[in-house]
N, C-alpha and C positions, 0 to 999 in steps of 0.2 A: 299928260298921263290920265288915265281914266280913273274915276272914283271907285274905290273898292269897299266892300262891306261884308261882315261875317259874324257868325255867332260862335261863342265859346261857352260850353256847359262845363261847370266845375262840379265833378262827382267824386265821391268817395265815402269812407266810413265816418260814423258820427265823431264829432269832436277831434278832428284832425287839422283844423285851420283853413277849411274852405271859405268861410265868411271873411276871415282875416285876409286871405289872398285876394278875394274880390275887393275888399275895401281899399287895399294897397293899389291894385291895378286901376280902379276907378278914380282913386285920389280923393275920396270922401267917405265918410262913414254912413253906408246904407244899411248894411247888415249888423244885427246885434251880435256882440262878442262877449260870451260869458264862459266859464269853466264847466257849466251844467250842460250835459249831453241833450241833443235833439231840441236846441233852441230855435233853429230855423224849421218852421213848421210848413212853410209854402215857398215856392220858388220866387227868388227875388231878382229882378233885372237891373243892371247897371249899364249905361251906354257912354262910350268914349268916342268923341268926335274929334277928327283932325282935318286938315286942309283937303286931303284927297282919300280919306278913309273913315270908316265907322265900325266900331267893335261893340257888339252887344254881349255882355257877360251875363250867365245865368247861374246863380247860387242855388244849389239844390239841397233839400234835406239829406241827411246821411242815409246811406243804404243799409238796411237791416235785414238779417236773415230770420224770418218769423219763426221757423222751426227751432232755432237755437234759443231764442227769447221764450218761446212757450215752455220748453223743457226747463229752463231755469226757474220759471214760477211754480211748476209742479212739484 
């Protein structure tokens, strides 16, 4: 069987468990996990290798709507 590889981007709202999910999938603690929103500031990669596969996970910062956040501050 041929070797397979792929990328998985984990995206979503802030503080919903994206870093926790990536840590569980990779099997080690790569990403910081806190109750404070916006802890992940930069994309973090985790790589899982198997006999005939490789998966690269990408934990991304939360997606924010800038117009909503601007209105809350004014």
